[in-house]
Steps between C-alpha positions, in 0.01 A plus 500: 500500500636841403554741788270801451644848483349810655309730265320813608136522401292801397143548627249533217173687547248314286236768541707750304653253256365506146615147413473302822149619581198338664397315182849356476486395866165325444656297218794393717265380773283321243810329359597370843261582788721308746732804512250652743586243766141379539588140428420288197231722351368542148320784327125453462423840354654838417322837491185324620196723442256544788139604481468867591840593363861427576737222405686265730865498394569131564311201635734224616420150620683254724371147454697375801279684748206591272572869545439789261701821517340827383807704405515876441823655371591865542823681434626755748364533853180349632194722506150459650331444162711195423449356847123535463508363146696194608254425779200558271629254240577245772145534635340465156697187419444328835126555472491380142714192566448394864649155446853642518709678759566857384789731588535865397850591378634851442835554329666841516846649478456683830284356779450801723467491879157658464390201294628257762315692773175483304537129442571438868151636573357231275717228650323166514210601275653503152763250381752744353857482373710806412805457279758776464668494162856609433635526144879479494728549203822299513725570203270451199243290686186597691402302808160493672493434872174454693500524880195399706462787748151404618334160526157477655375176351370353827162628615400546861375182662147639509515574127615161382310289249241389753368855537524607135286235340287718274142420404319171529523264203423133437700188416463553124696827532804311627454201269503740206812671632709206624326199345311208656817294553656750736171539682521129584814583702288740707234231539759250618640743758150588622440128555812490718378805692158345564660181631638694798274801578221506755262671257501407132619775266400599150657731244432873512565614141630856470658691210854488631511172690293210630443504873317275745180522698314268733129532577508829309780646714818606317822376660801513269753305701571363150443645156563399141645690203457292182729611215558374148753232596478465878304587812619721785393354835490760775521434875419743781681380808750603763704208367555675167882523534519133595278396208715701265808313622327166440394599149845639422663171604271322255599751227144628464461864386403689814439859602440643848311823566549645846505249785164330455454435130685256279414358160641210305464434127395148401420307185311174471835320501639674808172447683543127438868485589475732804153407617605400852692828546209712378241313703709540815520875434121502467457309828737733686325807359160368600621433856665843523171666397288266711293428188 
């Protein structure tokens, strides 16, 4: 390996540059959206028109965690109009497509302290990522460097999926979205639940997830998030960190939210191969909730 030599860089202001402008920046992100540091994402849409005016700069998608990123790009310093626009586009998309997680992303060359103060007031209510962009010229090359200066992707515990279910729907809504085969995973898990609870549970179909209720009373100690290729199983329990460790050891995709909520992603195959592990997690969750 050749030993690198030191070369001084020159800061480039994209806002005032006639060649490396915002349109050029959009193309670079479209060519390789992973440069943003958001993981293995792909571009779903560019300059996405919204009813009532306005265009979302970029809509990105991560299949690993079924997350969509509503991305607004601005050159120069952040301003209130772009903050509001980013949040508006995020809200439109999450209402239109409730089957995904949605995160608002604002990219700017200068993330001001005023912006960070405003976002701190919204902490826990809006999943938001702020990326500060630096354009650096080194010799005859231009480098783009994105730094995550704000990451509020975890909602407050009282604003997690259980409380943001949306309107009431029926089973056909989810069968149309995820397909009957994935719904059989939910049926199988519900059978496991009903083998251990005091009061039998049934599905409570909502726009953003499938919860549980017994004798008409909602109690989401578990919930279900069917997707195109898998189902997210959610658990509400004080044992959430322990359950995450168990799922991690079995190499199951897992995410923890706060200290009481954990979800694991399963397919029909993993439900078969890890059935004992998942059923034990269900039993422990039921006991912890005295259900």
